[in-house]
C-alpha positions in Angstrom: 0.0 0.0 0.0 1.5 3.4 -0.9 2.7 5.6 1.9 -0.1 7.9 3.0 2.4 10.8 3.1 3.8 10.0 -0.4 2.9 13.6 -1.6 5.4 15.0 0.9 8.9 15.2 -0.6 11.2 12.8 1.2 14.4 14.4 2.5 14.6 12.9 5.9 17.5 10.5 5.4 19.8 8.9 2.9 18.5 5.3 3.2 14.9 5.9 2.0 15.4 4.3 -1.5 16.1 0.7 -2.2 19.5 0.2 -3.8 21.6 1.2 -6.8 20.3 -0.4 -10.1 23.6 -2.1 -10.6 23.2 -4.0 -7.3 19.6 -4.9 -8.1 20.7 -6.3 -11.4 23.5 -8.4 -9.9 21.1 -9.8 -7.2 18.6 -10.7 -9.9 21.2 -12.3 -12.1 22.5 -14.5 -9.2 19.3 -15.1 -7.5 18.9 -18.8 -8.2 22.5 -19.7 -7.7 23.4 -21.9 -4.8 26.4 -20.9 -2.7 28.1 -21.5 0.6 26.7 -19.6 3.6 28.0 -17.1 6.2 30.1 -15.1 3.8 32.3 -18.0 2.7 31.1 -17.8 -0.9 33.0 -16.6 -3.9 31.2 -13.3 -4.3 32.0 -12.3 -0.7 35.7 -13.2 -1.2 35.8 -11.2 -4.4 34.3 -8.2 -2.5 37.0 -8.6 0.2 39.8 -8.6 -2.4 38.4 -5.5 -4.1 38.1 -3.7 -0.7 41.6 -4.7 0.2 42.8 -3.3 -3.1 40.9 -0.1 -2.7 42.3 0.3 0.9 45.8 -0.7 -0.2 45.8 -3.1 2.7 46.5 -6.6 1.3 46.4 -8.2 4.7 43.2 -6.7 5.9 40.4 -8.8 7.3 36.9 -7.8 6.0 33.5 -8.8 7.5 30.0 -8.0 6.3 27.3 -7.1 8.8 23.8 -5.9 8.3 23.5 -2.4 9.8 25.4 0.4 11.5 24.2 0.0 15.1 24.8 -3.7 14.9 28.3 -3.1 13.5 29.2 -0.5 16.1 28.0 -2.6 19.0 29.8 -5.7 17.8 33.1 -4.1 16.9 33.3 -2.0 20.1 32.4 -5.0 22.3 34.9 -7.2 20.5 37.8 -4.7 20.8 37.3 -3.6 24.4 38.0 -5.4 27.7 35.1 -5.5 30.2 36.5 -2.6 32.2 37.0 -0.3 29.2 34.9 2.4 27.6 34.9 4.3 24.3 35.6 8.0 23.8 33.2 9.7 21.5 31.9 13.2 20.8 28.9 14.1 22.9 27.0 14.3 19.5 28.4 11.0 18.2 26.0 8.4 16.9 27.0 5.8 19.6 26.3 8.5 22.3 23.0 9.8 20.9 21.1 7.7 18.4 21.9 4.1 19.2 19.5 3.6 22.1 22.3 2.8 24.5 23.5 -0.2 22.4 27.1 0.3 23.5 26.1 0.4 27.2 23.8 -2.6 26.7 27.0 -4.5 25.7 28.7 -3.5 28.9 30.8 -0.5 27.8 30.4 3.1 28.8 30.5 5.9 26.2 32.9 8.5 27.5 31.7 11.7 25.8 33.8 14.8 25.0 32.6 18.2 23.9 32.6 18.7 20.2 33.0 21.5 17.7 30.8 21.0 14.6 30.6 17.3 15.5 34.4 16.8 15.9 36.6 16.0 18.8 40.3 17.0 18.9 43.5 15.1 19.5 44.2 17.4 22.4 40.9 16.7 24.2 41.4 13.0 23.6 44.9 13.1 25.1 43.5 15.1 28.1 40.8 12.5 28.7 43.3 9.6 28.6 45.8 11.4 30.8 43.0 12.4 33.2 42.2 8.8 33.8 45.7 7.7 34.3 46.7 10.5 36.6 43.6 10.1 38.8 44.5 8.3 42.0 41.1 6.6 41.9 41.4 5.4 38.3 40.9 1.7 39.4 37.4 2.8 40.4 36.7 4.3 36.9 36.1 3.3 33.4 39.3 3.0 31.4 39.4 4.7 27.9 40.1 1.8 25.6 39.0 3.2 22.2 38.3 6.4 20.3 35.2 6.4 18.1 34.9 8.9 15.2 32.6 9.0 12.2 33.5 10.3 8.8 31.5 12.3 8.0 30.4 13.2 11.5 26.9 13.2 12.8 26.7 16.8 11.7 28.0 16.1 8.2 31.4 17.7 8.8 34.7 16.1 7.9 37.9 15.2 9.7 40.8 16.5 7.7 43.8 14.2 7.1 45.9 16.4 9.5 43.2 16.0 12.2 42.9 12.3 11.7 46.7 11.8 11.8 47.0 13.7 15.0 44.2 11.6 16.7 45.8 8.4 15.4 49.2 9.5 16.9 47.6 10.1 20.3 45.8 6.7 20.2 49.0 4.8 19.3 51.1 6.5 21.9 48.5 5.7 24.5 47.8 2.2 23.3 44.1 3.0 22.6 42.3 1.7 19.5 41.0 4.1 16.9 37.7 3.1 15.2 35.9 5.1 12.5 32.2 4.7 11.7 31.9 5.1 7.9 28.1 4.8 7.6 28.1 7.7 5.1 31.7 7.2 3.9 30.8 7.4 0.2 29.6 11.0 0.8 32.9 11.9 2.4 34.9 10.4 -0.4 32.8 12.3 -3.0 33.1 15.7 -1.2 35.6 18.2 -2.8 36.6 19.4 0.7 37.7 15.9 1.7 41.3 14.8 1.8 41.0 11.5 3.6 41.1 8.4 1.4 40.4 4.7 2.1 44.2 4.0 2.2 44.5 6.8 4.8 41.8 5.1 7.0 43.6 1.8 6.6 46.9 3.3 7.6 45.6 5.3 10.6 42.8 3.2 12.1 42.7 -0.1 14.0 39.2 -0.7 12.5 36.7 1.1 10.4 33.7 0.3 8.4 32.6 1.1 4.9 28.9 2.0 4.9 26.5 0.4 2.4 23.0 0.9 3.9 23.2 4.7 3.4 25.4 4.5 0.3 23.5 2.6 -2.3 23.1 -0.9 -0.9 19.9 -2.5 0.2 21.7 -3.1 3.5 25.1 -3.9 4.8 28.4 -2.5 6.2 31.9 -3.8 5.5 34.1 -3.9 8.6 37.8 -3.6 7.9 40.6 -4.6 10.2 43.7 -3.4 8.3 46.0 -5.5 10.4 45.3 -9.3 10.3 44.5 -10.8 13.8 43.4 -7.5 15.4 40.4 -9.3 16.8 40.9 -13.1 17.0 37.8 -15.1 16.3 35.8 -12.1 15.2 33.7 -14.4 13.0 32.5 -16.2 16.2 32.0 -12.9 18.0 29.8 -11.7 15.1 27.7 -14.8 15.5 27.5 -14.3 19.3 26.0 -10.9 18.6 23.3 -12.4 16.3 24.9 -10.5 13.4 26.1 -13.4 11.2 24.2 -13.6 7.9 23.4 -17.1 6.8 22.9 -15.8 3.2 26.1 -13.9 3.4 26.5 -13.8 -0.4 23.7 -11.2 -0.5 25.9 -8.7 1.3 29.0 -9.9 -0.6 27.4 -9.3 -4.0 26.4 -5.8 -3.0 29.9 -4.8 -1.9 31.5 -6.6 -4.9 29.3 -4.5 -7.1 30.0 -1.3 -5.2 33.7 -1.8 -5.5 33.6 -2.7 -9.2 34.7 0.1 -11.7 34.9 2.7 -8.9 31.2 2.8 -8.2 31.7 3.4 -4.5 33.9 6.4 -5.2 31.3 7.9 -7.6 28.0 6.9 -5.8 28.1 9.9 -3.4 28.6 12.6 -6.1 24.9 13.1 -6.8 24.2 13.6 -3.1 27.0 16.2 -2.8 25.9 18.1 -5.9 22.2 18.2 -5.0 23.0 19.2 -1.4 25.1 22.1 -2.6 22.1 23.3 -4.7 19.7 23.1 -1.8 22.2 24.8 0.5 22.7 27.7 -1.9 18.9 28.1 -2.3 18.4 28.1 1.5 21.0 30.8 2.0 19.6 32.9 -0.9 16.1 32.7 0.6 17.4 33.8 4.1 17.4 30.5 6.0 20.0 30.1 8.7 22.4 27.2 8.3 23.3 25.9 11.7 26.4 23.9 10.9 28.9 24.3 8.1 28.4 20.8 6.7 29.9 20.3 3.2 28.5 16.8 2.7 24.9 15.5 2.1 23.4 16.6 5.4 22.1 20.2 5.7 21.2 21.6 9.1 18.8 24.5 9.4 17.7 26.5 12.4 14.0 27.3 12.1 11.3 28.7 14.3 8.9 26.0 15.4 6.3 27.5 13.2 8.6 27.5 10.1 9.5 23.9 10.7 5.9 22.9 11.0 4.9 24.8 7.9 7.7 23.5 5.7 7.2 20.0 7.2 3.7 19.9 5.7 5.4 19.6 2.2 8.9 18.3 3.0 9.8 15.3 5.2 12.8 16.5 7.2 14.5 15.1 10.3 14.2 16.8 13.7 17.6 17.0 15.2 17.3 19.0 18.4 15.4 21.8 20.1 17.7 24.8 20.1 15.5 26.8 22.5 11.8 27.3 23.3 11.1 28.8 19.9 13.7 27.3 17.5 14.6 23.8 16.3 17.4 22.4 14.3 16.1 20.4 11.3 18.0 18.3 8.8 17.5 18.0 5.1 19.4 15.0 3.7 20.2 14.0 0.1 21.3 10.6 -1.2 22.9 8.9 -4.2 19.4 8.7 -5.7 18.3 12.3 -5.2 17.2 13.7 -8.6 17.3 17.3 -10.0 13.5 17.2 -10.1 13.4 16.4 -6.4 15.6 19.4 -5.7 13.6 21.7 -8.0 10.4 20.8 -6.1 12.0 21.4 -2.8 13.5 24.8 -3.7 10.0 25.9 -5.1 8.6 25.3 -1.5 11.2 27.4 0.3 
């Protein structure tokens, strides 16, 4: 049955469409094939090899999970000891929009103040040093990992210089660095970005390449650049209920995304259309809350303005700024069309 709100333009998120046509075609072509389960099939192995090549990390271990929260909860739990927690921005996805999934797994999220969604190497060092210099640290949660996302929850980007500084702090302190790449395709396609997949493989202990929000039906590819980083991770995935029996479905999607540079290109349309919308908003006097260069656009509106525009455009509510103003989000995707953008701009 069609969505009753189908007349509203859908700009609430970047996973509202199905998948890229190339993926749907490959799934259809291979639908009746029989293959081994749990990601041991030839398609999944081909996808792993292509991801290793793209990351310039020939020894990397690659695993396919279904979704972002599942991936974050599984990786963080697998990499931390029972007495450790994970450092994240106070606005980070694991701190705000994962329903306490990390704490449910037994690990505290240690939040730091952020600037435009980012935390700094200096603040991370101060957090780690603060724990170690505290005489009561045995009664406290030990920082064992730093969690970042690229782009951030606010659509901003860590520069290569910032990421290198954070990686240096983590390695000097013996703390893991993990990057959430749920929207990584939109970072890679952004002209302001200078961080590549090989950079992530060089600087991180683990990261994941997002599929769900980047053209796949579902799926995220977890990359451990150094083999043996988490022994028996396959078993840990199963313990978390995250192991796909029909693993080839995820494998085929990522094998397609990493064929002929599709993953590098798939975010371009989202960046181009977001730039058009951003320019129109500024031209018409809207206030942009955060200087995001990627596919997420954050706008400060009065409650009345948000309600009025929301009758025609499906947006995401992010937070209440004060009694009279809210921060709303407009989000483009790999599938956003020029016609979609034209219709939105006409409503502003």
